[in-house]
VMD Tcl script that builds the backbone (N, CA, C; Angstrom):
set m [mol new atoms 249]
animate dup $m
set s [atomselect $m all]
$s set {name element resname resid chain x y z} {
  {N N MET 1 A 182.775 45.348 -14.422}
  {CA C MET 1 A 182.133 45.604 -13.155}
  {C C MET 1 A 182.698 44.624 -12.137}
  {N N GLU 2 A 183.059 45.134 -10.987}
  {CA C GLU 2 A 183.505 44.303 -9.873}
  {C C GLU 2 A 182.456 44.367 -8.765}
  {N N VAL 3 A 182.134 43.220 -8.202}
  {CA C VAL 3 A 181.205 43.138 -7.079}
  {C C VAL 3 A 181.858 42.265 -6.024}
  {N N GLY 4 A 181.869 42.733 -4.790}
  {CA C GLY 4 A 182.484 41.941 -3.732}
  {C C GLY 4 A 182.196 42.533 -2.371}
  {N N SER 5 A 183.033 42.165 -1.432}
  {CA C SER 5 A 182.890 42.620 -0.059}
  {C C SER 5 A 184.251 43.090 0.438}
  {N N GLN 6 A 184.249 44.118 1.252}
  {CA C GLN 6 A 185.483 44.546 1.910}
  {C C GLN 6 A 185.248 44.472 3.413}
  {N N ARG 7 A 186.297 44.112 4.127}
  {CA C ARG 7 A 186.173 43.878 5.572}
  {C C ARG 7 A 187.356 44.520 6.285}
  {N N GLY 8 A 187.087 45.144 7.411}
  {CA C GLY 8 A 188.133 45.740 8.229}
  {C C GLY 8 A 187.999 45.283 9.672}
  {N N THR 9 A 189.124 45.014 10.305}
  {CA C THR 9 A 189.140 44.603 11.711}
  {C C THR 9 A 190.013 45.565 12.498}
  {N N ALA 10 A 189.433 46.179 13.523}
  {CA C ALA 10 A 190.187 47.106 14.378}
  {C C ALA 10 A 190.988 46.308 15.398}
  {N N PHE 11 A 192.189 46.797 15.708}
  {CA C PHE 11 A 192.995 46.172 16.751}
  {C C PHE 11 A 193.812 47.253 17.441}
  {N N GLY 12 A 194.233 46.969 18.664}
  {CA C GLY 12 A 195.028 47.929 19.418}
  {C C GLY 12 A 194.211 49.055 20.021}
  {N N VAL 13 A 192.890 48.868 20.125}
  {CA C VAL 13 A 192.017 49.874 20.737}
  {C C VAL 13 A 191.239 49.214 21.868}
  {N N VAL 14 A 190.575 50.028 22.686}
  {CA C VAL 14 A 189.855 49.528 23.859}
  {C C VAL 14 A 188.729 48.564 23.457}
  {N N ALA 15 A 187.960 48.917 22.439}
  {CA C ALA 15 A 186.826 48.096 22.010}
  {C C ALA 15 A 186.969 47.747 20.525}
  {N N PRO 16 A 187.799 46.750 20.186}
  {CA C PRO 16 A 187.970 46.389 18.781}
  {C C PRO 16 A 186.673 45.847 18.175}
  {N N SER 17 A 186.488 46.086 16.893}
  {CA C SER 17 A 185.291 45.605 16.208}
  {C C SER 17 A 185.632 45.280 14.761}
  {N N VAL 18 A 184.645 44.738 14.066}
  {CA C VAL 18 A 184.791 44.355 12.664}
  {C C VAL 18 A 183.758 45.120 11.852}
  {N N GLY 19 A 184.147 45.588 10.681}
  {CA C GLY 19 A 183.212 46.264 9.787}
  {C C GLY 19 A 183.262 45.646 8.409}
  {N N GLU 20 A 182.120 45.561 7.753}
  {CA C GLU 20 A 182.034 45.040 6.391}
  {C C GLU 20 A 181.218 45.991 5.539}
  {N N ALA 21 A 181.536 46.027 4.248}
  {CA C ALA 21 A 180.791 46.873 3.327}
  {C C ALA 21 A 180.799 46.245 1.936}
  {N N LEU 22 A 179.803 46.584 1.160}
  {CA C LEU 22 A 179.698 46.125 -0.221}
  {C C LEU 22 A 180.745 46.818 -1.077}
  {N N TRP 23 A 181.371 46.083 -2.001}
  {CA C TRP 23 A 182.328 46.648 -2.944}
  {C C TRP 23 A 181.705 46.597 -4.331}
  {N N LEU 24 A 181.500 47.753 -4.934}
  {CA C LEU 24 A 181.029 47.873 -6.315}
  {C C LEU 24 A 181.958 48.834 -7.028}
  {N N ALA 25 A 182.479 48.416 -8.175}
  {CA C ALA 25 A 183.391 49.290 -8.918}
  {C C ALA 25 A 183.199 49.085 -10.414}
  {N N GLY 26 A 183.269 50.173 -11.145}
  {CA C GLY 26 A 183.292 50.109 -12.599}
  {C C GLY 26 A 184.742 49.950 -13.048}
  {N N THR 27 A 184.953 49.158 -14.076}
  {CA C THR 27 A 186.317 48.904 -14.549}
  {C C THR 27 A 186.426 49.158 -16.042}
  {N N LEU 28 A 187.630 49.475 -16.452}
  {CA C LEU 28 A 187.966 49.653 -17.865}
  {C C LEU 28 A 189.338 49.028 -18.059}
  {N N GLN 29 A 189.457 48.130 -19.042}
  {CA C GLN 29 A 190.730 47.430 -19.231}
  {C C GLN 29 A 191.022 47.251 -20.705}
  {N N GLY 30 A 192.300 47.362 -21.048}
  {CA C GLY 30 A 192.783 47.090 -22.398}
  {C C GLY 30 A 193.699 45.876 -22.370}
  {N N LEU 31 A 193.720 45.113 -23.448}
  {CA C LEU 31 A 194.498 43.887 -23.507}
  {C C LEU 31 A 195.139 43.773 -24.881}
  {N N SER 32 A 196.407 43.391 -24.924}
  {CA C SER 32 A 197.124 43.156 -26.183}
  {C C SER 32 A 197.783 41.791 -26.136}
  {N N ARG 33 A 197.795 41.110 -27.275}
  {CA C ARG 33 A 198.449 39.803 -27.382}
  {C C ARG 33 A 199.408 39.818 -28.553}
  {N N TRP 34 A 200.564 39.162 -28.345}
  {CA C TRP 34 A 201.550 39.007 -29.399}
  {C C TRP 34 A 201.905 37.530 -29.521}
  {N N SER 35 A 201.936 37.043 -30.724}
  {CA C SER 35 A 202.301 35.649 -30.965}
  {C C SER 35 A 203.818 35.493 -30.887}
  {N N LEU 36 A 204.260 34.460 -30.180}
  {CA C LEU 36 A 205.679 34.128 -30.097}
  {C C LEU 36 A 205.949 32.798 -30.810}
  {N N GLY 37 A 205.104 32.471 -31.729}
  {CA C GLY 37 A 205.204 31.207 -32.450}
  {C C GLY 37 A 203.872 30.480 -32.387}
  {N N PRO 38 A 203.821 29.249 -32.873}
  {CA C PRO 38 A 202.541 28.537 -32.939}
  {C C PRO 38 A 202.011 28.092 -31.569}
  {N N ARG 39 A 202.856 27.997 -30.544}
  {CA C ARG 39 A 202.405 27.470 -29.255}
  {C C ARG 39 A 202.457 28.476 -28.104}
  {N N PHE 40 A 203.072 29.646 -28.312}
  {CA C PHE 40 A 203.251 30.593 -27.205}
  {C C PHE 40 A 202.831 31.998 -27.602}
  {N N GLY 41 A 202.464 32.771 -26.614}
  {CA C GLY 41 A 202.108 34.164 -26.839}
  {C C GLY 41 A 202.416 34.989 -25.606}
  {N N LEU 42 A 202.489 36.267 -25.799}
  {CA C LEU 42 A 202.713 37.218 -24.726}
  {C C LEU 42 A 201.463 38.078 -24.616}
  {N N VAL 43 A 201.017 38.326 -23.408}
  {CA C VAL 43 A 199.834 39.142 -23.197}
  {C C VAL 43 A 200.164 40.269 -22.216}
  {N N ALA 44 A 199.668 41.470 -22.511}
  {CA C ALA 44 A 199.846 42.632 -21.636}
  {C C ALA 44 A 198.477 43.277 -21.420}
  {N N ALA 45 A 198.211 43.670 -20.176}
  {CA C ALA 45 A 196.932 44.293 -19.844}
  {C C ALA 45 A 197.170 45.508 -18.958}
  {N N ALA 46 A 196.304 46.499 -19.104}
  {CA C ALA 46 A 196.334 47.687 -18.258}
  {C C ALA 46 A 194.901 48.172 -18.088}
  {N N GLY 47 A 194.598 48.674 -16.907}
  {CA C GLY 47 A 193.234 49.122 -16.681}
  {C C GLY 47 A 193.106 50.008 -15.463}
  {N N ALA 48 A 191.878 50.419 -15.236}
  {CA C ALA 48 A 191.551 51.275 -14.098}
  {C C ALA 48 A 190.233 50.808 -13.497}
  {N N SER 49 A 190.069 51.109 -12.216}
  {CA C SER 49 A 188.861 50.752 -11.487}
  {C C SER 49 A 188.435 51.956 -10.659}
  {N N ALA 50 A 187.127 52.224 -10.636}
  {CA C ALA 50 A 186.593 53.338 -9.843}
  {C C ALA 50 A 185.433 52.817 -8.994}
  {N N PRO 51 A 185.585 52.813 -7.663}
  {CA C PRO 51 A 184.505 52.318 -6.815}
  {C C PRO 51 A 183.267 53.209 -6.879}
  {N N LEU 52 A 182.109 52.576 -6.918}
  {CA C LEU 52 A 180.850 53.317 -6.927}
  {C C LEU 52 A 180.432 53.669 -5.504}
  {N N LEU 53 A 180.893 52.884 -4.534}
  {CA C LEU 53 A 180.659 53.133 -3.112}
  {C C LEU 53 A 182.022 53.222 -2.424}
  {N N ARG 54 A 182.213 54.211 -1.571}
  {CA C ARG 54 A 183.497 54.373 -0.865}
  {C C ARG 54 A 183.249 54.595 0.624}
  {N N PRO 55 A 182.789 53.555 1.336}
  {CA C PRO 55 A 182.522 53.746 2.765}
  {C C PRO 55 A 183.811 53.987 3.550}
  {N N GLU 56 A 183.682 54.711 4.638}
  {CA C GLU 56 A 184.815 54.958 5.535}
  {C C GLU 56 A 184.780 53.956 6.677}
  {N N TYR 57 A 185.953 53.525 7.097}
  {CA C TYR 57 A 186.079 52.722 8.308}
  {C C TYR 57 A 186.513 53.675 9.416}
  {N N VAL 58 A 185.734 53.684 10.496}
  {CA C VAL 58 A 185.933 54.667 11.559}
  {C C VAL 58 A 186.131 53.941 12.889}
  {N N ILE 59 A 187.105 54.417 13.684}
  {CA C ILE 59 A 187.321 53.931 15.043}
  {C C ILE 59 A 186.985 55.073 15.983}
  {N N ASP 60 A 186.169 54.777 17.001}
  {CA C ASP 60 A 185.823 55.807 17.986}
  {C C ASP 60 A 187.095 56.377 18.596}
  {N N GLY 61 A 187.228 57.659 18.561}
  {CA C GLY 61 A 188.418 58.331 19.090}
  {C C GLY 61 A 189.270 58.842 17.945}
  {N N PRO 62 A 190.058 57.952 17.292}
  {CA C PRO 62 A 190.899 58.420 16.185}
  {C C PRO 62 A 190.105 58.935 14.980}
  {N N GLY 63 A 188.883 58.423 14.786}
  {CA C GLY 63 A 188.068 58.838 13.647}
  {C C GLY 63 A 188.289 57.953 12.438}
  {N N PRO 64 A 188.116 58.489 11.204}
  {CA C PRO 64 A 188.269 57.675 9.989}
  {C C PRO 64 A 189.698 57.141 9.853}
  {N N VAL 65 A 189.820 55.837 9.536}
  {CA C VAL 65 A 191.141 55.226 9.378}
  {C C VAL 65 A 191.372 54.654 7.979}
  {N N PHE 66 A 190.302 54.486 7.190}
  {CA C PHE 66 A 190.483 53.972 5.837}
  {C C PHE 66 A 189.299 54.342 4.966}
  {N N ARG 67 A 189.605 54.653 3.708}
  {CA C ARG 67 A 188.601 54.839 2.663}
  {C C ARG 67 A 189.281 54.486 1.352}
  {N N ALA 68 A 188.644 53.679 0.530}
  {CA C ALA 68 A 189.221 53.254 -0.748}
  {C C ALA 68 A 189.511 54.465 -1.633}
  {N N ALA 69 A 190.558 54.359 -2.433}
  {CA C ALA 69 A 190.922 55.432 -3.368}
  {C C ALA 69 A 189.810 55.631 -4.397}
  {N N ALA 70 A 189.701 56.842 -4.921}
  {CA C ALA 70 A 188.673 57.153 -5.918}
  {C C ALA 70 A 188.924 56.409 -7.229}
  {N N VAL 71 A 190.182 56.180 -7.567}
  {CA C VAL 71 A 190.547 55.450 -8.793}
  {C C VAL 71 A 191.785 54.620 -8.484}
  {N N SER 72 A 191.816 53.397 -8.980}
  {CA C SER 72 A 193.027 52.577 -8.860}
  {C C SER 72 A 193.420 52.089 -10.241}
  {N N PHE 73 A 194.696 51.869 -10.423}
  {CA C PHE 73 A 195.225 51.429 -11.709}
  {C C PHE 73 A 195.901 50.075 -11.541}
  {N N ARG 74 A 195.899 49.283 -12.605}
  {CA C ARG 74 A 196.540 47.971 -12.558}
  {C C ARG 74 A 197.137 47.635 -13.912}
  {N N ALA 75 A 198.123 46.775 -13.892}
  {CA C ALA 75 A 198.772 46.335 -15.126}
  {C C ALA 75 A 199.265 44.907 -14.940}
  {N N GLY 76 A 199.381 44.177 -16.021}
  {CA C GLY 76 A 199.858 42.801 -15.948}
  {C C GLY 76 A 200.549 42.391 -17.234}
  {N N LEU 77 A 201.410 41.406 -17.099}
  {CA C LEU 77 A 202.158 40.875 -18.233}
  {C C LEU 77 A 202.228 39.372 -18.026}
  {N N GLY 78 A 201.966 38.586 -19.073}
  {CA C GLY 78 A 201.963 37.151 -18.905}
  {C C GLY 78 A 202.362 36.397 -20.160}
  {N N LEU 79 A 202.595 35.128 -19.976}
  {CA C LEU 79 A 202.966 34.213 -21.063}
  {C C LEU 79 A 201.803 33.257 -21.264}
  {N N GLU 80 A 201.389 33.027 -22.506}
  {CA C GLU 80 A 200.317 32.100 -22.828}
  {C C GLU 80 A 200.891 30.867 -23.525}
  {N N VAL 81 A 200.288 29.734 -23.253}
  {CA C VAL 81 A 200.641 28.489 -23.946}
  {C C VAL 81 A 199.369 28.006 -24.637}
  {N N TYR 82 A 199.434 27.769 -25.924}
  {CA C TYR 82 A 198.299 27.314 -26.706}
  {C C TYR 82 A 198.357 25.811 -26.881}
  {N N PHE 83 A 197.256 25.123 -26.613}
  {CA C PHE 83 A 197.198 23.672 -26.759}
  {C C PHE 83 A 196.484 23.273 -28.025}
}
mol reanalyze $m
mol bondsrecalc $m
mol representation Tube
mol addrep $m
């Protein structure tokens, strides 16, 4: 579960403003580790996130300018050092 805040600032318009909204998303992630010896390891992760709330950011005139994607994907690869 991710909990946070998202913020948008309008610029280049007659009446710029700032908007904020709550960020709530469910997440699912997988993780694998491989030993590279007694002191090092390799880690790989992949996952997805789906926001529970998807507010729109709207500018008077142009209309909606941003809305978070329904699903996002992420991946990572790293080196671990064991002490």
